[in-house]
C-alpha positions in Angstrom: -4.5 -40.8 41.5 -6.7 -43.3 39.5 -7.4 -42.9 36.0 -10.7 -41.4 36.0 -9.5 -38.7 38.6 -6.3 -38.0 36.4 -8.4 -37.6 33.3 -10.8 -35.3 35.0 -7.9 -33.0 36.4 -6.3 -32.6 32.8 -9.6 -31.5 31.5 -10.1 -29.3 34.2 -6.9 -27.5 34.0 -7.2 -27.2 30.1 -10.5 -25.4 31.0 -8.7 -22.8 33.2 -6.2 -22.4 30.9 -8.4 -21.9 27.9 -10.8 -19.5 30.0 -7.2 -17.3 30.5 -6.6 -17.3 27.1 -10.0 -16.2 26.1 -9.5 -13.0 28.4 -12.2 -14.5 30.8 -10.5 -14.7 34.1 -8.8 -11.6 35.0 -5.8 -12.0 37.4 -6.2 -14.8 39.9 -10.0 -14.5 39.4 -12.4 -17.5 39.0 -12.5 -21.0 39.8 -13.5 -24.5 38.4 -14.3 -27.6 39.9 -15.0 -31.3 38.4 -16.8 -34.0 39.9 -16.0 -37.9 39.8 -16.3 -41.1 41.7 -17.9 -39.1 44.5 -15.0 -36.6 44.9 -14.6 -33.1 43.6 -11.7 -31.6 41.9 -11.2 -27.8 42.4 -8.9 -25.1 41.6 -7.0 -24.2 45.0 -7.2 -20.7 47.0 -5.3 -18.0 45.4 -4.0 -20.1 42.1 -4.7 -18.4 38.7 -6.7 -20.5 36.4 -3.9 -20.6 34.0 -1.4 -22.1 36.4 -3.6 -24.9 37.7 -1.7 -28.4 37.5 -3.4 -31.9 37.4 -1.4 -32.8 40.6 -1.9 -29.3 42.3 -5.7 -29.4 42.5 -7.9 -29.7 45.9 -9.8 -33.0 46.2 -12.9 -32.9 48.8 -15.1 -35.5 49.5 -19.0 -35.4 49.5 -19.3 -33.6 52.7 -16.6 -30.9 51.3 -13.9 -32.2 53.6 -10.4 -31.9 52.0 -9.0 -35.2 51.2 -5.8 -34.2 49.4 -4.0 -31.0 48.1 -4.1 -27.4 48.7 -7.1 -25.6 50.4 -9.7 -25.1 47.8 -11.3 -21.8 46.5 -13.3 -20.0 49.0 -16.3 -20.7 46.3 -16.6 -24.4 47.5 -19.8 -23.9 48.8 -21.1 -22.0 45.8 -20.0 -24.9 43.4 -21.6 -27.6 46.0 -24.9 -26.1 45.7 -25.0 -25.8 41.9 -24.0 -29.6 42.0 -26.8 -30.4 44.4 -29.3 -28.3 42.0 -28.0 -30.6 39.2 -27.0 -34.1 40.3 -26.0 -34.8 36.5 -23.6 -32.1 36.0 -20.0 -33.0 36.1 -18.3 -29.6 36.2 -19.1 -26.1 37.2 -17.0 -23.0 36.1 -17.3 -19.4 37.8 -15.7 -16.4 36.1 -15.3 -13.0 36.7 -15.2 -12.3 32.7 -16.1 -8.6 32.0 -19.1 -8.7 30.4 -21.2 -11.1 32.6 -20.2 -9.1 35.6 -21.2 -5.9 34.0 -24.6 -7.6 33.4 -24.8 -8.8 36.8 -24.7 -5.2 37.8 -28.1 -4.5 35.8 -31.5 -5.2 36.9 -32.7 -8.7 35.8 -34.3 -8.9 32.6 -37.2 -10.9 34.6 -37.6 -12.8 38.0 -36.6 -15.8 36.0 -33.4 -14.5 34.1 -30.7 -11.9 34.3 -30.4 -11.8 30.6 -33.4 -12.2 28.0 -33.5 -14.3 25.1 -31.4 -12.2 23.2 -29.8 -14.8 20.6 -30.7 -18.3 19.6 -27.3 -19.4 21.0 -28.0 -18.4 24.5 -31.4 -20.2 24.8 -29.9 -23.4 23.2 -26.7 -23.8 24.9 -27.2 -22.0 28.1 -31.0 -21.7 28.8 -32.2 -19.3 31.3 -29.7 -17.8 33.7 -31.2 -16.1 36.8 -29.7 -13.3 38.9 -28.3 -14.7 42.3 -28.8 -12.0 45.0 -25.6 -10.7 46.3 -23.6 -11.9 49.4 -20.1 -11.9 49.9 -17.9 -14.1 47.7 -17.0 -17.6 49.2 -20.2 -16.9 52.1 -22.2 -19.3 52.7 -24.9 -16.8 52.2 -24.1 -16.6 48.5 -24.3 -20.4 48.3 -27.8 -20.3 50.1 -28.9 -17.8 47.8 -28.2 -19.9 44.9 -30.3 -22.6 46.7 -33.1 -20.8 47.3 -33.7 -19.7 43.7 -36.8 -21.6 42.0 -36.9 -23.8 39.1 -34.3 -25.7 36.7 -31.2 -24.0 35.4 -27.5 -24.7 34.6 -26.6 -21.1 34.7 -26.5 -17.9 36.5 -25.1 -14.6 37.0 -24.2 -13.3 40.4 -25.0 -9.8 41.4 -22.0 -7.6 40.8 -19.9 -10.7 40.9 -19.7 -12.6 37.6 -21.0 -15.6 36.2 -21.8 -19.7 36.7 -22.1 -22.3 34.6 -22.8 -26.0 35.0 -22.5 -29.1 32.6 -21.5 -32.4 32.0 -17.7 -31.6 31.3 -15.0 -28.8 32.3 -15.1 -28.3 28.3 -18.9 -27.8 27.9 -19.0 -25.8 31.1 -16.4 -23.5 29.7 -18.5 -23.3 26.5 -21.4 -22.2 28.2 -19.7 -19.5 30.1 -18.2 -18.5 26.8 -21.9 -18.2 25.5 -23.0 -16.5 28.7 -20.3 -13.9 28.2 -21.2 -13.0 24.5 -25.3 -12.8 25.4 -24.0 -10.3 28.3 -21.5 -8.6 26.1 -24.4 -8.0 23.5 -27.1 -7.0 26.3 -24.5 -4.2 27.9 -24.1 -3.0 24.4 -27.8 -2.7 23.9 -28.2 -1.3 27.5 -30.4 1.8 27.6 -31.8 1.0 23.4 -35.0 -0.6 22.5 -34.3 -4.1 21.3 -36.1 -7.4 19.8 -36.0 -10.6 21.6 -36.8 -14.0 20.5 -40.7 -14.8 20.8 -42.0 -17.1 23.4 -42.9 -19.6 20.6 -39.2 -19.6 19.2 -37.6 -19.9 22.9 -40.2 -22.9 23.5 -38.9 -24.6 20.4 -35.2 -23.9 20.8 -35.6 -25.2 24.5 -37.6 -28.7 23.4 -35.0 -29.3 20.9 -31.7 -28.7 22.9 -32.8 -29.8 26.3 -32.5 -26.3 27.9 -34.9 -24.9 30.2 -36.3 -21.1 30.1 -39.4 -21.9 32.0 -39.7 -19.0 34.8 
């Protein structure tokens, strides 16, 4: 494994361990990937995120063909779809964290975002996160549903399933997933009550300052 791949592998495993330590990856759920030098490193199928080792990751090429290591997570098509949406992304984290999963079972706040602009931190660190219509985990249909969504975004909730976050590094992708989980916790706790959200002009100011998107 060349130095760039080794560094990405170590960062990916560290992100997996942190997700488990934060209680965001129950059991063997969730999967993570990183992209470097035209290859994608991914957590193998059936391996808990806390048990990832740099030498034990799946390595696939640009076409999704396994180059080395064990078979990748069945969610490889979902990750590939996210990378196609965001060519600049270098990592994707998919978690079944409790509150994001709960929020993914609720009606979306709007056509463009599953969650409202409930805190400035969601807007500035994540941006809008649309709800991807349900299809079975690991299916081509789930990846297709993500591909079909309009507009630009780097995070999503998967209906009745969990969260998805892309960023420039595994650590940054996990931080986004943590913020998505926190915003989901707030929304779930407020469900059925009246609550305030950020005004459109405040959302616009934050997205322009931090380079996120809330345009649908």
